[in-house]
Biopython code that builds the backbone (N, CA, C, O; Angstrom):
import numpy as np
from Bio.PDB.StructureBuilder import StructureBuilder

atoms = [
    (1, "MET", "N", (8.558, 29.065, -16.819)),
    (1, "MET", "CA", (7.466, 27.978, -15.910)),
    (1, "MET", "C", (7.096, 28.079, -14.423)),
    (1, "MET", "O", (7.854, 28.630, -13.625)),
    (2, "HIS", "N", (6.467, 27.792, -14.230)),
    (2, "HIS", "CA", (5.353, 28.161, -13.278)),
    (2, "HIS", "C", (6.186, 27.213, -11.754)),
    (2, "HIS", "O", (6.724, 26.107, -11.686)),
    (3, "GLU", "N", (5.982, 28.104, -10.912)),
    (3, "GLU", "CA", (6.681, 27.148, -9.844)),
    (3, "GLU", "C", (5.528, 26.038, -9.045)),
    (3, "GLU", "O", (4.340, 26.017, -9.367)),
    (4, "THR", "N", (5.961, 25.385, -8.253)),
    (4, "THR", "CA", (5.238, 24.027, -7.828)),
    (4, "THR", "C", (5.669, 24.129, -6.433)),
    (4, "THR", "O", (6.838, 24.389, -6.148)),
    (5, "SER", "N", (4.647, 23.908, -5.446)),
    (5, "SER", "CA", (4.706, 23.783, -4.179)),
    (5, "SER", "C", (5.292, 22.448, -4.110)),
    (5, "SER", "O", (5.506, 21.684, -5.050)),
    (6, "LYS", "N", (5.597, 22.214, -2.457)),
    (6, "LYS", "CA", (6.195, 20.862, -1.714)),
    (6, "LYS", "C", (4.984, 20.482, -2.186)),
    (6, "LYS", "O", (5.117, 20.158, -3.366)),
    (7, "ASP", "N", (3.452, 20.329, -1.683)),
    (7, "ASP", "CA", (2.328, 20.054, -1.864)),
    (7, "ASP", "C", (2.104, 19.536, -3.081)),
    (7, "ASP", "O", (2.205, 18.314, -3.187)),
    (8, "ASP", "N", (1.808, 20.208, -4.077)),
    (8, "ASP", "CA", (1.912, 20.332, -5.667)),
    (8, "ASP", "C", (2.623, 19.111, -6.342)),
    (8, "ASP", "O", (1.938, 18.391, -7.069)),
    (9, "ARG", "N", (3.884, 18.840, -6.163)),
    (9, "ARG", "CA", (4.737, 18.278, -6.364)),
    (9, "ARG", "C", (4.735, 16.634, -5.418)),
    (9, "ARG", "O", (5.271, 15.636, -5.899)),
    (10, "THR", "N", (4.206, 16.630, -4.376)),
    (10, "THR", "CA", (4.153, 15.451, -3.146)),
    (10, "THR", "C", (2.388, 14.904, -4.041)),
    (10, "THR", "O", (2.226, 13.698, -4.227)),
    (11, "TRP", "N", (1.616, 15.586, -4.350)),
    (11, "TRP", "CA", (0.313, 14.860, -5.131)),
    (11, "TRP", "C", (0.203, 14.420, -6.612)),
    (11, "TRP", "O", (-0.608, 13.709, -7.205)),
    (12, "ALA", "N", (1.562, 15.250, -7.082)),
    (12, "ALA", "CA", (1.617, 14.868, -8.439)),
    (12, "ALA", "C", (2.569, 13.298, -8.817)),
    (12, "ALA", "O", (2.703, 12.637, -9.847)),
    (13, "LEU", "N", (2.987, 13.188, -7.697)),
    (13, "LEU", "CA", (3.937, 11.669, -7.245)),
    (13, "LEU", "C", (3.378, 10.855, -7.037)),
    (13, "LEU", "O", (3.556, 9.678, -7.352)),
    (14, "ILE", "N", (1.987, 11.696, -6.028)),
    (14, "ILE", "CA", (0.748, 10.163, -5.921)),
    (14, "ILE", "C", (0.237, 9.867, -6.519)),
    (14, "ILE", "O", (-0.196, 8.732, -6.317)),
    (15, "CYS", "N", (-0.261, 10.686, -7.991)),
    (15, "CYS", "CA", (-1.137, 10.562, -8.866)),
    (15, "CYS", "C", (0.075, 9.849, -9.894)),
    (15, "CYS", "O", (-0.650, 9.524, -10.834)),
    (16, "HIS", "N", (1.093, 9.527, -10.184)),
    (16, "HIS", "CA", (1.831, 8.801, -10.442)),
    (16, "HIS", "C", (1.963, 7.316, -10.299)),
    (16, "HIS", "O", (1.813, 6.549, -11.250)),
    (17, "LEU", "N", (2.262, 6.922, -9.034)),
    (17, "LEU", "CA", (1.996, 6.355, -7.810)),
    (17, "LEU", "C", (1.122, 5.379, -7.934)),
    (17, "LEU", "O", (1.310, 4.213, -8.279)),
    (18, "ALA", "N", (0.117, 5.946, -7.621)),
    (18, "ALA", "CA", (-1.358, 5.328, -7.841)),
    (18, "ALA", "C", (-1.563, 4.268, -8.829)),
    (18, "ALA", "O", (-2.230, 3.262, -8.588)),
    (19, "GLY", "N", (-0.993, 4.499, -9.926)),
    (19, "GLY", "CA", (-0.725, 3.043, -10.595)),
    (19, "GLY", "C", (-0.580, 1.742, -10.170)),
    (19, "GLY", "O", (-0.897, 0.666, -10.676)),
    (20, "PHE", "N", (-0.057, 2.040, -9.172)),
    (20, "PHE", "CA", (0.366, 0.660, -8.529)),
    (20, "PHE", "C", (-0.955, 0.142, -7.451)),
    (20, "PHE", "O", (-1.000, -0.683, -6.538)),
    (21, "ALA", "N", (-1.509, 0.650, -7.786)),
    (21, "ALA", "CA", (-3.042, 0.003, -7.604)),
    (21, "ALA", "C", (-3.494, -0.938, -8.375)),
    (21, "ALA", "O", (-4.575, -1.387, -7.994)),
    (22, "GLY", "N", (-3.092, -1.379, -9.267)),
    (22, "GLY", "CA", (-3.297, -2.233, -10.698)),
    (22, "GLY", "C", (-2.761, -3.361, -9.598)),
    (22, "GLY", "O", (-3.639, -4.205, -9.782)),
    (23, "LEU", "N", (-2.182, -3.745, -8.911)),
    (23, "LEU", "CA", (-1.229, -4.490, -8.532)),
    (23, "LEU", "C", (-2.465, -5.491, -7.416)),
    (23, "LEU", "O", (-2.576, -6.699, -7.211)),
    (24, "THR", "N", (-3.264, -4.222, -6.876)),
    (24, "THR", "CA", (-4.210, -4.970, -6.241)),
    (24, "THR", "C", (-5.122, -5.980, -6.263)),
    (24, "THR", "O", (-5.717, -6.334, -5.245)),
    (25, "GLY", "N", (-5.290, -6.495, -7.371)),
    (25, "GLY", "CA", (-6.317, -7.285, -7.751)),
    (25, "GLY", "C", (-7.763, -6.202, -8.416)),
    (25, "GLY", "O", (-8.458, -6.479, -9.394)),
    (26, "ILE", "N", (-7.848, -5.331, -7.788)),
    (26, "ILE", "CA", (-8.875, -4.159, -8.537)),
    (26, "ILE", "C", (-9.334, -4.129, -9.904)),
    (26, "ILE", "O", (-8.826, -3.234, -10.579)),
    (27, "PRO", "N", (-10.056, -4.781, -10.409)),
    (27, "PRO", "CA", (-10.150, -4.204, -12.135)),
    (27, "PRO", "C", (-9.546, -2.688, -12.096)),
    (27, "PRO", "O", (-9.626, -1.751, -11.302)),
    (28, "PHE", "N", (-8.876, -2.923, -13.401)),
    (28, "PHE", "CA", (-8.758, -1.369, -13.340)),
    (28, "PHE", "C", (-8.298, -0.344, -12.371)),
    (28, "PHE", "O", (-8.437, 0.838, -12.683)),
    (29, "GLY", "N", (-7.803, -0.638, -11.312)),
    (29, "GLY", "CA", (-7.054, -0.037, -10.103)),
    (29, "GLY", "C", (-6.335, 0.875, -11.090)),
    (29, "GLY", "O", (-6.638, 2.067, -11.147)),
    (30, "ASN", "N", (-5.428, 0.368, -11.839)),
    (30, "ASN", "CA", (-4.136, 1.025, -11.988)),
    (30, "ASN", "C", (-4.542, 2.466, -13.255)),
    (30, "ASN", "O", (-3.813, 3.355, -13.695)),
    (31, "ILE", "N", (-5.895, 2.171, -13.493)),
    (31, "ILE", "CA", (-6.573, 3.412, -14.097)),
    (31, "ILE", "C", (-7.510, 4.327, -12.806)),
    (31, "ILE", "O", (-7.492, 5.556, -12.743)),
    (32, "LEU", "N", (-8.134, 3.615, -12.039)),
    (32, "LEU", "CA", (-8.945, 4.064, -11.102)),
    (32, "LEU", "C", (-8.209, 5.298, -10.304)),
    (32, "LEU", "O", (-8.488, 6.495, -10.237)),
    (33, "ALA", "N", (-7.227, 4.570, -9.767)),
    (33, "ALA", "CA", (-6.452, 5.536, -8.566)),
    (33, "ALA", "C", (-5.831, 6.406, -8.809)),
    (33, "ALA", "O", (-5.581, 7.086, -7.814)),
    (34, "PRO", "N", (-5.376, 6.796, -9.803)),
    (34, "PRO", "CA", (-4.828, 8.301, -10.469)),
    (34, "PRO", "C", (-5.988, 8.904, -10.782)),
    (34, "PRO", "O", (-6.024, 10.068, -10.385)),
    (35, "LEU", "N", (-7.162, 8.457, -11.474)),
    (35, "LEU", "CA", (-8.502, 9.068, -11.375)),
    (35, "LEU", "C", (-8.804, 9.509, -10.594)),
    (35, "LEU", "O", (-8.860, 10.739, -10.586)),
    (36, "ILE", "N", (-9.115, 8.878, -9.664)),
    (36, "ILE", "CA", (-9.205, 9.539, -8.193)),
    (36, "ILE", "C", (-8.554, 10.501, -7.853)),
    (36, "ILE", "O", (-9.334, 11.442, -7.704)),
    (37, "VAL", "N", (-7.641, 10.761, -7.667)),
    (37, "VAL", "CA", (-6.105, 11.748, -7.176)),
    (37, "VAL", "C", (-6.590, 12.576, -7.852)),
    (37, "VAL", "O", (-7.090, 13.565, -7.317)),
    (38, "TRP", "N", (-6.588, 12.432, -9.157)),
    (38, "TRP", "CA", (-6.549, 13.849, -10.083)),
    (38, "TRP", "C", (-7.954, 14.737, -10.355)),
    (38, "TRP", "O", (-8.184, 15.863, -10.796)),
    (39, "MET", "N", (-8.690, 13.726, -9.899)),
    (39, "MET", "CA", (-10.352, 14.472, -9.821)),
    (39, "MET", "C", (-10.625, 15.359, -8.953)),
    (39, "MET", "O", (-11.256, 16.372, -9.254)),
    (40, "ILE", "N", (-10.068, 15.043, -7.400)),
    (40, "ILE", "CA", (-10.247, 15.892, -6.172)),
    (40, "ILE", "C", (-8.947, 16.832, -6.435)),
    (40, "ILE", "O", (-9.253, 18.003, -6.211)),
    (41, "LYS", "N", (-7.789, 16.710, -6.782)),
    (41, "LYS", "CA", (-7.187, 18.160, -6.660)),
    (41, "LYS", "C", (-6.505, 18.836, -7.865)),
    (41, "LYS", "O", (-5.635, 19.690, -7.696)),
    (42, "LYS", "N", (-7.060, 18.296, -9.524)),
    (42, "LYS", "CA", (-7.354, 19.125, -10.246)),
    (42, "LYS", "C", (-6.981, 20.635, -10.260)),
    (42, "LYS", "O", (-6.075, 21.370, -10.653)),
    (43, "ASP", "N", (-8.040, 20.688, -9.690)),
    (43, "ASP", "CA", (-8.574, 22.358, -9.239)),
    (43, "ASP", "C", (-7.788, 22.990, -8.537)),
    (43, "ASP", "O", (-7.899, 24.210, -8.658)),
    (44, "GLN", "N", (-7.048, 22.648, -7.860)),
    (44, "GLN", "CA", (-6.103, 22.927, -7.083)),
    (44, "GLN", "C", (-4.887, 23.882, -7.444)),
    (44, "GLN", "O", (-4.570, 25.019, -7.095)),
    (45, "SER", "N", (-4.252, 22.770, -8.438)),
    (45, "SER", "CA", (-3.045, 23.398, -9.035)),
    (45, "SER", "C", (-3.106, 22.752, -10.194)),
    (45, "SER", "O", (-3.849, 21.792, -10.398)),
    (46, "TRP", "N", (-2.196, 23.327, -11.151)),
    (46, "TRP", "CA", (-1.560, 23.553, -12.632)),
    (46, "TRP", "C", (-1.067, 22.159, -12.808)),
    (46, "TRP", "O", (-1.299, 21.448, -13.786)),
    (47, "PHE", "N", (0.007, 21.673, -11.208)),
    (47, "PHE", "CA", (0.846, 20.922, -11.460)),
    (47, "PHE", "C", (0.330, 19.775, -11.758)),
    (47, "PHE", "O", (0.550, 19.057, -12.734)),
    (48, "VAL", "N", (-0.555, 19.590, -10.638)),
    (48, "VAL", "CA", (-1.551, 18.500, -10.421)),
    (48, "VAL", "C", (-2.091, 18.022, -11.218)),
    (48, "VAL", "O", (-2.121, 16.792, -11.251)),
    (49, "ASN", "N", (-2.755, 18.799, -12.209)),
    (49, "ASN", "CA", (-3.727, 18.279, -13.098)),
    (49, "ASN", "C", (-2.938, 17.841, -14.130)),
    (49, "ASN", "O", (-3.202, 16.842, -14.799)),
    (50, "ASP", "N", (-1.802, 18.673, -14.316)),
    (50, "ASP", "CA", (-0.977, 18.233, -15.986)),
    (50, "ASP", "C", (-0.353, 16.872, -15.580)),
    (50, "ASP", "O", (-0.518, 15.917, -16.339)),
    (51, "GLN", "N", (0.368, 16.718, -14.406)),
    (51, "GLN", "CA", (0.677, 15.431, -14.231)),
    (51, "GLN", "C", (-0.375, 14.315, -13.834)),
    (51, "GLN", "O", (0.198, 13.238, -14.001)),
    (52, "GLY", "N", (-1.221, 14.178, -13.537)),
    (52, "GLY", "CA", (-2.298, 13.450, -13.221)),
    (52, "GLY", "C", (-3.120, 13.109, -14.502)),
    (52, "GLY", "O", (-3.877, 12.139, -14.550)),
    (53, "LYS", "N", (-2.909, 14.011, -15.579)),
    (53, "LYS", "CA", (-3.906, 13.923, -16.564)),
    (53, "LYS", "C", (-2.942, 12.968, -17.597)),
    (53, "LYS", "O", (-3.367, 12.247, -18.500)),
    (54, "GLU", "N", (-1.664, 13.153, -17.239)),
    (54, "GLU", "CA", (-0.461, 12.092, -17.894)),
    (54, "GLU", "C", (-0.274, 11.028, -17.515)),
    (54, "GLU", "O", (0.324, 10.355, -18.355)),
    (55, "ALA", "N", (-0.608, 10.270, -16.194)),
    (55, "ALA", "CA", (-0.410, 9.160, -15.558)),
    (55, "ALA", "C", (-1.895, 8.685, -15.900)),
    (55, "ALA", "O", (-2.036, 7.494, -15.625)),
    (56, "ILE", "N", (-2.971, 9.245, -16.391)),
    (56, "ILE", "CA", (-4.235, 8.341, -16.609)),
    (56, "ILE", "C", (-4.176, 8.166, -17.616)),
    (56, "ILE", "O", (-5.091, 7.417, -17.957)),
    (57, "ASN", "N", (-3.186, 8.620, -18.885)),
    (57, "ASN", "CA", (-3.860, 8.534, -19.870)),
    (57, "ASN", "C", (-2.404, 7.460, -20.291)),
    (57, "ASN", "O", (-2.386, 7.167, -21.486)),
    (58, "PHE", "N", (-1.077, 6.794, -19.340)),
    (58, "PHE", "CA", (-0.244, 6.615, -19.498)),
    (58, "PHE", "C", (-0.775, 5.200, -19.332)),
    (58, "PHE", "O", (-0.427, 4.257, -20.042)),
    (59, "GLN", "N", (-1.846, 5.118, -18.107)),
    (59, "GLN", "CA", (-2.061, 3.685, -17.407)),
    (59, "GLN", "C", (-3.270, 3.587, -18.340)),
    (59, "GLN", "O", (-3.685, 2.434, -18.220)),
    (60, "ILE", "N", (-3.899, 4.142, -19.062)),
    (60, "ILE", "CA", (-4.996, 3.503, -20.117)),
    (60, "ILE", "C", (-4.207, 3.023, -20.952)),
    (60, "ILE", "O", (-4.204, 1.830, -21.256)),
    (61, "SER", "N", (-3.275, 4.068, -21.533)),
    (61, "SER", "CA", (-2.685, 3.226, -22.919)),
    (61, "SER", "C", (-2.070, 1.665, -22.733)),
    (61, "SER", "O", (-2.140, 0.715, -23.513)),
    (62, "LEU", "N", (-1.272, 1.788, -21.050)),
    (62, "LEU", "CA", (-0.749, 0.521, -21.120)),
    (62, "LEU", "C", (-1.368, -0.785, -20.806)),
    (62, "LEU", "O", (-0.959, -1.943, -20.894)),
    (63, "THR", "N", (-2.860, -0.063, -20.278)),
    (63, "THR", "CA", (-3.543, -1.537, -20.404)),
    (63, "THR", "C", (-4.564, -1.900, -21.639)),
    (63, "THR", "O", (-5.395, -2.806, -21.714)),
    (64, "ILE", "N", (-4.098, -0.549, -22.881)),
    (64, "ILE", "CA", (-4.186, -1.359, -24.102)),
    (64, "ILE", "C", (-3.625, -1.924, -24.577)),
    (64, "ILE", "O", (-4.161, -2.609, -25.449)),
    (65, "TYR", "N", (-2.545, -2.021, -24.420)),
    (65, "TYR", "CA", (-1.270, -2.371, -24.916)),
    (65, "TYR", "C", (-0.792, -4.103, -24.652)),
    (65, "TYR", "O", (-0.269, -4.986, -25.332)),
    (66, "ALA", "N", (-1.402, -3.936, -23.030)),
    (66, "ALA", "CA", (-1.452, -5.324, -22.480)),
    (66, "ALA", "C", (-2.716, -6.006, -23.052)),
    (66, "ALA", "O", (-2.265, -7.149, -23.113)),
    (67, "ILE", "N", (-3.751, -6.090, -23.430)),
    (67, "ILE", "CA", (-4.883, -6.439, -23.891)),
    (67, "ILE", "C", (-4.344, -6.954, -25.621)),
    (67, "ILE", "O", (-4.830, -7.844, -26.319)),
    (68, "ILE", "N", (-3.368, -6.164, -25.883)),
    (68, "ILE", "CA", (-3.365, -6.676, -27.407)),
    (68, "ILE", "C", (-2.054, -7.950, -26.664)),
    (68, "ILE", "O", (-1.856, -9.138, -26.920)),
    (69, "ALA", "N", (-1.493, -7.140, -25.845)),
    (69, "ALA", "CA", (-0.416, -8.335, -26.165)),
    (69, "ALA", "C", (-1.024, -9.988, -25.595)),
    (69, "ALA", "O", (-0.843, -10.980, -26.300)),
    (70, "ALA", "N", (-1.503, -10.042, -24.694)),
    (70, "ALA", "CA", (-2.644, -10.932, -23.841)),
    (70, "ALA", "C", (-3.081, -11.976, -25.132)),
    (70, "ALA", "O", (-2.835, -13.175, -25.257)),
    (71, "ILE", "N", (-3.952, -10.890, -26.193)),
    (71, "ILE", "CA", (-4.086, -11.758, -27.299)),
    (71, "ILE", "C", (-3.154, -12.255, -28.266)),
    (71, "ILE", "O", (-3.304, -13.252, -28.973)),
    (72, "LEU", "N", (-2.109, -11.415, -28.232)),
    (72, "LEU", "CA", (-0.828, -12.044, -29.143)),
    (72, "LEU", "C", (-0.347, -13.103, -28.291)),
    (72, "LEU", "O", (0.734, -13.545, -28.681)),
    (73, "ILE", "N", (-0.936, -13.808, -26.955)),
    (73, "ILE", "CA", (-0.036, -14.977, -26.442)),
    (73, "ILE", "C", (-0.291, -16.113, -27.528)),
    (73, "ILE", "O", (0.614, -16.873, -27.872)),
    (74, "PHE", "N", (-1.709, -16.188, -28.099)),
    (74, "PHE", "CA", (-2.025, -17.409, -29.077)),
    (74, "PHE", "C", (-0.831, -17.356, -29.801)),
    (74, "PHE", "O", (-0.280, -18.450, -29.918)),
    (75, "ILE", "N", (-0.110, -16.135, -30.468)),
    (75, "ILE", "CA", (0.795, -16.802, -31.118)),
    (75, "ILE", "C", (2.193, -16.312, -30.562)),
    (75, "ILE", "O", (3.030, -15.606, -31.124)),
    (76, "LEU", "N", (2.207, -16.707, -29.686)),
    (76, "LEU", "CA", (3.827, -16.637, -28.339)),
    (76, "LEU", "C", (4.685, -15.200, -28.725)),
    (76, "LEU", "O", (5.858, -15.024, -28.392)),
    (77, "ILE", "N", (4.190, -14.602, -29.188)),
    (77, "ILE", "CA", (4.652, -12.804, -28.981)),
    (77, "ILE", "C", (4.358, -12.300, -28.078)),
    (77, "ILE", "O", (5.122, -11.487, -27.558)),
    (78, "GLY", "N", (2.920, -12.642, -27.451)),
    (78, "GLY", "CA", (2.525, -11.704, -26.131)),
    (78, "GLY", "C", (3.373, -12.431, -25.247)),
    (78, "GLY", "O", (3.343, -11.485, -24.459)),
    (79, "ILE", "N", (4.018, -13.160, -24.730)),
    (79, "ILE", "CA", (4.443, -13.480, -23.739)),
    (79, "ILE", "C", (5.731, -12.280, -23.710)),
    (79, "ILE", "O", (5.524, -11.242, -23.080)),
    (80, "PRO", "N", (6.871, -12.455, -24.322)),
    (80, "PRO", "CA", (7.812, -11.616, -23.949)),
    (80, "PRO", "C", (7.125, -9.802, -24.261)),
    (80, "PRO", "O", (7.379, -8.974, -23.387)),
    (81, "LEU", "N", (6.619, -9.523, -25.025)),
    (81, "LEU", "CA", (5.711, -8.369, -24.907)),
    (81, "LEU", "C", (4.860, -7.767, -23.331)),
    (81, "LEU", "O", (4.921, -6.698, -22.724)),
    (82, "LEU", "N", (4.267, -8.763, -23.151)),
    (82, "LEU", "CA", (3.636, -8.735, -21.803)),
    (82, "LEU", "C", (4.863, -8.343, -20.579)),
    (82, "LEU", "O", (4.553, -7.530, -19.707)),
    (83, "PHE", "N", (5.835, -8.781, -20.579)),
    (83, "PHE", "CA", (6.603, -8.855, -19.525)),
    (83, "PHE", "C", (7.315, -7.514, -19.983)),
    (83, "PHE", "O", (7.579, -6.626, -19.173)),
    (84, "ALA", "N", (7.622, -7.423, -21.403)),
    (84, "ALA", "CA", (8.625, -6.015, -21.351)),
    (84, "ALA", "C", (7.782, -4.871, -20.974)),
    (84, "ALA", "O", (8.260, -3.777, -20.674)),
    (85, "LEU", "N", (6.029, -5.235, -20.999)),
    (85, "LEU", "CA", (5.489, -3.935, -20.911)),
    (85, "LEU", "C", (5.337, -3.884, -19.090)),
    (85, "LEU", "O", (5.376, -2.854, -18.417)),
    (86, "GLY", "N", (5.202, -4.943, -18.697)),
    (86, "GLY", "CA", (5.350, -4.706, -16.924)),
    (86, "GLY", "C", (6.909, -4.012, -16.494)),
    (86, "GLY", "O", (7.020, -3.195, -15.580)),
    (87, "ILE", "N", (7.893, -4.427, -17.205)),
    (87, "ILE", "CA", (9.800, -3.715, -16.809)),
    (87, "ILE", "C", (8.905, -1.953, -17.127)),
    (87, "ILE", "O", (8.768, -1.152, -16.201)),
    (88, "ALA", "N", (8.536, -1.735, -18.190)),
    (88, "ALA", "CA", (8.500, -0.500, -18.903)),
    (88, "ALA", "C", (7.313, 0.423, -17.740)),
    (88, "ALA", "O", (7.422, 1.634, -17.547)),
    (89, "TRP", "N", (6.270, -0.419, -17.101)),
    (89, "TRP", "CA", (5.456, 0.261, -16.574)),
    (89, "TRP", "C", (5.989, 0.381, -15.025)),
    (89, "TRP", "O", (5.645, 1.335, -14.327)),
    (90, "LEU", "N", (6.666, -0.432, -14.644)),
    (90, "LEU", "CA", (7.301, -0.249, -13.484)),
    (90, "LEU", "C", (8.563, 1.277, -13.509)),
    (90, "LEU", "O", (8.704, 2.342, -12.907)),
    (91, "VAL", "N", (9.108, 0.660, -14.382)),
    (91, "VAL", "CA", (10.179, 1.775, -14.515)),
    (91, "VAL", "C", (9.634, 3.177, -14.710)),
    (91, "VAL", "O", (9.847, 4.121, -13.948)),
    (92, "LEU", "N", (8.857, 3.208, -15.890)),
    (92, "LEU", "CA", (8.559, 4.862, -16.206)),
    (92, "LEU", "C", (7.726, 5.387, -15.140)),
    (92, "LEU", "O", (7.703, 6.596, -14.908)),
    (93, "MET", "N", (7.103, 4.622, -14.536)),
    (93, "MET", "CA", (6.316, 5.161, -13.559)),
    (93, "MET", "C", (7.068, 5.634, -11.918)),
    (93, "MET", "O", (6.515, 6.235, -10.996)),
    (94, "ILE", "N", (8.473, 5.118, -11.994)),
    (94, "ILE", "CA", (8.998, 5.555, -11.330)),
    (94, "ILE", "C", (9.627, 7.018, -11.580)),
    (94, "ILE", "O", (9.551, 8.114, -11.026)),
    (95, "ILE", "N", (10.562, 6.246, -13.165)),
    (95, "ILE", "CA", (11.056, 7.792, -13.446)),
    (95, "ILE", "C", (9.929, 9.186, -13.116)),
    (95, "ILE", "O", (10.274, 10.315, -12.766)),
    (96, "ALA", "N", (8.627, 8.725, -13.335)),
    (96, "ALA", "CA", (7.392, 10.016, -13.904)),
    (96, "ALA", "C", (7.509, 10.523, -12.181)),
    (96, "ALA", "O", (7.783, 11.714, -12.033)),
    (97, "ALA", "N", (7.336, 9.774, -11.024)),
    (97, "ALA", "CA", (7.135, 10.325, -9.814)),
    (97, "ALA", "C", (8.687, 10.443, -9.347)),
    (97, "ALA", "O", (8.587, 11.065, -8.290)),
    (98, "ILE", "N", (9.763, 10.242, -9.512)),
    (98, "ILE", "CA", (10.381, 11.018, -9.577)),
    (98, "ILE", "C", (10.853, 12.823, -9.710)),
    (98, "ILE", "O", (11.292, 13.750, -9.028)),
    (99, "LYS", "N", (10.356, 12.460, -11.212)),
    (99, "LYS", "CA", (10.075, 13.682, -11.535)),
    (99, "LYS", "C", (9.050, 14.957, -11.469)),
    (99, "LYS", "O", (9.180, 16.173, -11.616)),
    (100, "ALA", "N", (8.042, 14.133, -11.195)),
    (100, "ALA", "CA", (7.322, 14.772, -10.584)),
    (100, "ALA", "C", (7.680, 15.045, -8.975)),
    (100, "ALA", "O", (7.108, 16.077, -8.625)),
    (101, "ASN", "N", (8.158, 14.672, -8.296)),
    (101, "ASN", "CA", (8.521, 15.445, -6.992)),
    (101, "ASN", "C", (9.659, 16.211, -7.064)),
    (101, "ASN", "O", (10.021, 16.812, -6.053)),
    (102, "GLU", "N", (10.282, 16.294, -8.080)),
    (102, "GLU", "CA", (11.542, 17.438, -8.485)),
    (102, "GLU", "C", (10.798, 18.876, -9.016)),
    (102, "GLU", "O", (11.224, 20.028, -9.093)),
    (103, "GLY", "N", (9.663, 18.345, -9.300)),
    (103, "GLY", "CA", (8.672, 19.754, -9.826)),
    (103, "GLY", "C", (8.781, 19.775, -11.583)),
    (103, "GLY", "O", (8.422, 20.811, -12.142)),
    (104, "ILE", "N", (9.225, 18.746, -12.330)),
    (104, "ILE", "CA", (9.484, 18.581, -13.727)),
    (104, "ILE", "C", (8.417, 17.845, -14.325)),
    (104, "ILE", "O", (8.311, 16.632, -14.142)),
    (105, "THR", "N", (7.428, 18.658, -15.198)),
    (105, "THR", "CA", (6.791, 18.184, -16.110)),
    (105, "THR", "C", (7.039, 16.645, -16.743)),
    (105, "THR", "O", (7.971, 16.878, -17.513)),
    (106, "TYR", "N", (6.792, 15.418, -16.852)),
    (106, "TYR", "CA", (6.774, 14.392, -17.410)),
    (106, "TYR", "C", (6.486, 13.758, -18.528)),
    (106, "TYR", "O", (5.891, 12.789, -18.056)),
    (107, "ARG", "N", (6.476, 13.591, -19.761)),
    (107, "ARG", "CA", (5.942, 12.901, -20.376)),
    (107, "ARG", "C", (6.334, 11.409, -20.659)),
    (107, "ARG", "O", (7.489, 11.078, -20.926)),
    (108, "TYR", "N", (5.197, 10.466, -20.572)),
    (108, "TYR", "CA", (5.436, 8.985, -20.723)),
    (108, "TYR", "C", (5.704, 8.936, -22.261)),
    (108, "TYR", "O", (5.174, 9.681, -23.085)),
    (109, "PRO", "N", (6.588, 7.968, -22.520)),
    (109, "PRO", "CA", (6.619, 7.634, -24.075)),
    (109, "PRO", "C", (5.671, 6.584, -24.458)),
    (109, "PRO", "O", (5.292, 5.710, -23.679)),
    (110, "ALA", "N", (5.186, 6.725, -26.049)),
    (110, "ALA", "CA", (3.848, 5.966, -26.220)),
    (110, "ALA", "C", (2.837, 6.107, -25.643)),
    (110, "ALA", "O", (1.951, 5.254, -25.595)),
    (111, "THR", "N", (2.810, 6.932, -25.244)),
    (111, "THR", "CA", (1.158, 7.254, -24.084)),
    (111, "THR", "C", (0.348, 8.015, -25.338)),
    (111, "THR", "O", (0.811, 8.952, -25.990)),
    (112, "LEU", "N", (-1.121, 7.326, -25.550)),
    (112, "LEU", "CA", (-2.001, 8.040, -26.148)),
    (112, "LEU", "C", (-2.592, 8.859, -25.089)),
    (112, "LEU", "O", (-2.895, 8.496, -23.952)),
    (113, "ARG", "N", (-2.741, 10.277, -25.743)),
    (113, "ARG", "CA", (-3.692, 11.210, -24.770)),
    (113, "ARG", "C", (-5.223, 11.240, -24.993)),
    (113, "ARG", "O", (-5.797, 11.921, -25.843)),
    (114, "PHE", "N", (-5.736, 10.493, -24.201)),
    (114, "PHE", "CA", (-7.146, 10.430, -24.138)),
    (114, "PHE", "C", (-7.540, 11.706, -23.319)),
    (114, "PHE", "O", (-8.029, 12.653, -23.934)),
    (115, "ILE", "N", (-7.373, 11.774, -22.113)),
    (115, "ILE", "CA", (-7.579, 13.099, -21.352)),
    (115, "ILE", "C", (-6.464, 14.186, -21.864)),
    (115, "ILE", "O", (-5.268, 13.905, -21.785)),
    (116, "LYS", "N", (-6.970, 15.604, -22.462)),
    (116, "LYS", "CA", (-5.935, 16.563, -22.838)),
    (116, "LYS", "C", (-6.397, 17.530, -21.751)),
    (116, "LYS", "O", (-5.823, 18.608, -21.599)),
]
sb = StructureBuilder()
sb.init_structure("model")
sb.init_model(0)
sb.init_chain("A")
sb.init_seg("    ")
for serial, (resi, resn, name, xyz) in enumerate(atoms, 1):
    if name == "N":
        sb.init_residue(resn, " ", resi, " ")
    sb.init_atom(name, np.array(xyz, "f"), 0.0, 1.0, " ", f" {name:<3s}", serial, name[0])
structure = sb.get_structure()
């Protein structure tokens, strides 16, 4: 396994936590914020590159799942699905940030890999 510097771990952590930008009301802020951090830092660290792609893929996947759940509100199953997705979003981002801060590569479950 490669060594990761404190700076690399911090930027990887920021990539994961940047998903909280989705709470600002900026459309697709949960995707754009990690994308911007990743684009700026990806060439400076293999760890930030890896974890940045993981964070972006997770945010894109969760956005797709949330859109599907929102459509399913019409048959009532969408409401508990949206609630479960919100909890999963919060918990998994925090776990990923903690792992990144420890220098451990993290893979989100049920994530579609758009950026490889």
